[in-house]
C-alpha positions in Angstrom: 19.0 23.7 12.6 15.8 23.2 14.5 12.6 24.6 14.3 9.3 24.7 15.7 8.9 25.0 19.8 5.2 24.0 20.4 4.1 23.2 23.4 1.7 20.8 24.7 -1.1 21.7 23.1 0.7 22.0 19.6 0.6 25.6 19.9 3.2 27.2 17.8 5.6 29.4 20.4 7.2 32.4 19.0 7.2 35.7 21.4 9.3 35.7 24.1 7.7 39.2 26.6 11.4 39.8 28.9 11.4 41.6 31.6 14.6 44.0 32.6 13.8 44.6 36.0 10.7 44.1 38.7 11.6 48.0 39.4 8.9 51.4 38.5 9.0 54.6 39.3 5.2 54.2 40.1 2.4 53.0 42.2 -0.3 52.4 39.7 -3.1 50.6 42.6 -3.6 47.3 40.6 0.1 46.5 40.0 2.2 46.8 42.8 2.2 47.7 46.4 2.5 50.8 47.6 5.5 50.1 49.3 6.5 49.3 46.4 8.2 45.1 46.1 11.2 43.9 47.7 14.7 45.0 45.9 16.3 42.6 44.4 20.4 43.1 44.4 22.0 43.0 40.4 23.2 39.0 41.2 19.3 38.3 41.2 19.5 39.9 37.5 19.7 38.8 34.3 22.2 40.4 33.0 22.1 42.5 29.7 24.3 39.9 27.8 22.5 37.1 28.5 19.2 38.2 27.8 21.0 38.7 24.4 22.1 35.4 24.3 19.1 33.7 25.5 17.1 35.3 22.8 19.9 34.4 20.2 19.9 30.6 21.7 15.7 30.0 20.7 15.6 31.9 17.6 17.1 28.0 15.9 13.7 27.2 18.1 11.2 29.6 15.8 11.2 32.9 17.7 10.8 35.8 16.4 9.4 38.3 18.4 10.8 40.0 21.3 9.1 42.4 23.4 10.7 44.4 26.9 8.8 44.6 30.1 9.7 45.9 33.2 7.8 46.9 36.2 9.1 49.8 33.8 12.0 49.5 31.8 13.5 52.0 30.9 14.0 53.0 34.6 17.2 50.1 34.0 20.0 52.0 33.0 21.2 51.1 29.5 18.3 49.8 27.5 18.8 51.4 24.3 22.5 49.1 24.2 20.0 45.3 24.2 18.0 46.8 22.1 20.9 47.5 19.5 22.3 43.8 20.9 18.8 42.1 20.1 18.6 43.9 17.2 22.0 42.7 15.6 20.5 39.0 16.1 19.3 37.6 13.2 15.9 35.5 12.5 14.1 38.4 14.9 11.7 40.8 13.3 10.1 42.4 15.8 11.4 43.9 18.5 9.0 46.1 20.8 8.7 47.9 24.2 6.0 48.8 26.8 6.6 51.5 29.0 4.8 53.9 31.3 5.5 56.6 29.5 7.2 58.4 32.1 10.7 58.3 31.1 10.1 57.6 26.8 10.6 61.4 25.7 14.5 60.9 27.2 14.8 58.2 25.8 12.6 58.0 22.6 15.6 58.8 19.9 17.8 56.6 21.3 16.0 53.9 21.2 14.7 54.1 17.8 18.5 54.8 17.1 19.4 51.8 18.4 16.9 49.6 16.3 13.2 49.7 18.5 10.5 49.2 16.5 6.9 49.5 18.3 6.0 51.0 21.8 3.2 50.0 23.7 2.0 53.0 26.9 0.1 52.3 29.8 -2.0 55.0 30.0 -5.7 54.4 32.1 -7.1 57.5 32.8 -7.0 61.6 30.8 -7.3 63.0 33.6 -4.4 64.5 35.6 -5.7 64.7 39.0 -7.1 61.4 38.2 -3.6 59.2 37.1 -2.2 60.7 40.3 -4.8 58.6 41.9 -3.9 55.8 40.1 -0.7 56.2 40.4 -0.8 57.3 44.1 1.7 60.4 42.5 2.7 60.6 39.2 2.2 63.1 36.6 0.6 62.3 33.6 2.2 65.7 31.8 5.4 63.5 31.2 3.3 60.4 29.2 1.9 62.4 27.1 5.7 64.4 26.4 6.5 60.9 25.7 4.0 60.2 23.0 4.7 62.9 21.4 8.8 62.6 21.2 7.9 58.4 19.5 5.2 60.3 17.3 8.2 62.5 16.2 10.5 59.5 16.4 8.7 57.7 13.5 7.4 55.3 15.8 4.7 52.5 14.4 1.7 52.1 15.9 1.9 54.0 19.4 -0.4 51.5 21.2 -2.3 52.9 25.1 -2.9 50.4 27.3 -6.2 51.3 29.0 -6.8 48.7 32.2 -10.7 49.7 33.0 -11.9 49.1 36.1 -15.3 49.4 37.7 -15.3 52.5 40.1 -11.7 54.2 39.3 -12.1 54.6 35.3 -14.7 52.8 33.4 -16.2 56.7 32.4 -13.2 56.7 30.4 -13.6 54.7 28.2 -15.3 57.3 25.4 -12.7 59.8 26.2 -9.5 57.2 25.3 -12.2 56.5 22.1 -12.4 60.1 21.4 -9.0 60.4 20.9 -8.0 57.9 17.7 -11.0 60.0 16.1 -8.0 63.0 16.7 -5.1 60.6 16.5 -3.2 57.9 14.8 -3.4 55.6 18.3 -3.9 52.1 18.4 -6.2 52.4 22.0 -6.9 48.5 23.9 -9.1 47.9 26.3 -7.7 45.8 28.5 -9.7 43.5 30.9 -8.2 43.5 34.4 -7.5 40.2 35.6 -6.1 39.1 39.2 -2.5 39.4 39.6 -1.3 39.5 43.1 -2.7 40.9 46.3 -2.6 44.3 45.3 -6.0 45.6 47.0 -8.1 46.5 44.3 -9.2 42.7 42.7 -13.1 41.9 42.9 -14.7 40.0 40.1 -17.1 43.1 39.4 -14.2 45.3 39.4 -14.0 43.7 35.6 -15.1 46.2 33.0 -16.1 43.5 30.5 -15.7 43.9 26.5 -19.3 43.8 25.5 -19.6 47.0 28.4 -16.7 48.7 26.9 -17.5 48.3 23.5 -21.3 49.6 23.9 -19.3 52.7 25.8 -17.0 53.5 22.3 -20.3 52.7 20.3 -21.8 56.3 21.5 -19.4 57.7 19.5 -20.3 55.6 15.9 -20.7 51.9 15.0 -16.9 50.3 15.1 -15.6 49.1 11.9 -13.5 46.4 11.7 -9.6 47.9 10.7 -6.7 45.7 9.4 -5.6 43.6 13.0 -1.6 43.4 12.5 -0.2 39.7 12.2 1.6 40.8 15.4 -1.8 40.9 17.3 -3.0 37.6 19.5 -5.3 39.6 22.1 -8.1 41.4 20.2 -9.3 42.4 16.2 -8.6 45.8 15.2 -11.7 48.8 15.2 -12.0 51.8 13.8 -14.8 54.8 15.2 -15.9 56.1 11.0 -13.7 58.8 10.2 -10.5 57.9 13.0 -7.2 57.9 12.3 -6.3 55.2 15.0 -8.0 52.2 15.7 -9.5 50.1 18.8 -9.0 46.3 19.4 -10.6 45.1 23.5 -7.9 42.3 25.2 -10.3 40.3 27.2 -8.5 37.5 29.2 -11.8 37.2 31.1 -15.0 37.2 29.1 -13.6 36.2 26.4 -9.9 34.4 26.9 -7.4 33.7 24.0 -5.3 30.9 25.5 -5.9 28.7 22.5 -3.5 31.8 20.4 -1.2 32.4 23.3 2.1 32.2 21.6 4.5 33.2 24.6 6.9 33.0 27.0 8.2 34.9 29.8 11.7 35.7 31.0 10.9 37.7 34.3 14.0 39.6 35.6 15.4 37.1 37.5 15.9 35.1 35.1 12.7 32.5 35.6 10.9 31.5 32.8 6.7 31.1 32.6 4.5 29.5 30.3 1.5 31.4 31.5 1.0 35.0 33.3 -1.9 33.3 35.1 0.1 30.8 37.1 3.4 30.2 39.3 4.7 27.5 37.4 8.3 28.9 36.5 11.5 27.6 35.4 14.9 28.8 36.9 16.4 30.0 33.2 19.0 32.0 35.2 20.4 29.1 37.2 21.1 27.1 33.2 22.8 30.6 32.7 25.4 30.7 35.2 26.0 27.1 35.0 27.8 27.0 32.7 26.1 25.5 30.1 25.9 25.4 26.4 23.0 26.8 23.8 21.4 23.1 24.1 20.7 23.6 27.2 19.3 26.8 27.4 16.6 25.5 24.6 16.1 22.0 26.9 14.7 25.0 29.3 12.1 26.5 26.8 11.4 23.4 25.9 10.1 22.1 29.0 9.0 25.5 29.9 6.4 25.7 26.5 5.8 21.7 27.6 4.1 23.2 30.9 2.0 25.9 28.7 -1.1 25.0 30.9 -4.5 24.8 28.6 -5.9 27.8 29.8 -5.9 30.0 32.8 -9.8 29.4 33.7 -10.3 32.7 35.0 -13.9 31.5 33.6 -14.3 28.9 35.8 -14.5 31.0 38.7 -10.8 31.2 39.7 -10.1 34.4 41.1 -6.6 35.0 41.9 -4.8 32.3 40.2 -1.5 33.8 41.0 0.3 35.8 44.3 3.0 36.8 42.1 2.2 40.9 41.3 2.1 41.9 37.7 5.3 44.2 37.9 7.4 41.3 39.2 6.4 38.9 36.5 6.4 41.5 33.1 3.1 43.0 31.8 
């Protein structure tokens, strides 16, 4: 049996992020154009059975973790069925979901029953009016209901992903941090990255880790907390007496490319070695050519060898990719 997929810099690749759809029920201003993305036909999108086949094929290469993303993954019908398929694959030890939370209350029990282990909820503000502004009309209450449902179903940890953007929501860093004093959430402050032409990006809009940390520490000194083995982006911290933790995911000010262990599979079957690169391997063509699993593994080896050393954001690259985040999978 084959083991140990590595890229050209000898970084182990053991984590696959799978976008199951590029459609979304929100229009977050930094993520997607207001008019949405051109709709792909059902034939263009990988079937659940194809995704499960990919995961089964590459487990012998050392795959241990899968995260389902979108667009918004829960707008695709029957997602718990895919979770069940993936949970049946021996060798995959961690299956997680990133969602905007709008439909989480509806599906939390079914997802948990299917075997989903962890949930990340993208939430950039705690204020209803600002939520409507950022999402171009979304309501925040369903997200809070989804978080309550996830907690009731025993998902742990539940991570809140907040992208801080200057002039939009950076003043809420303290509010998010205060939330960890009261609730067992893991809040992750994520630096704003240039992803496609969606109108908000500028280097000046980035709220650095240092700025976010300084704001949070108005509530007290951050103390090291146990960092989950599944984390590659940033160490975990805890405010004194807090129930939850805080992390800083800082690809701009503190790149972690040297620890990157992932590949990304887009909804239409493109295997991307880096979020901030246009390079991709057409895995859908391999799957639908009738090729055996060895060709699927060869496609993964090709993509892994295409992983760049880094994204070069700290060297003045301001928009490495013209593809919006929603079309790649966060």
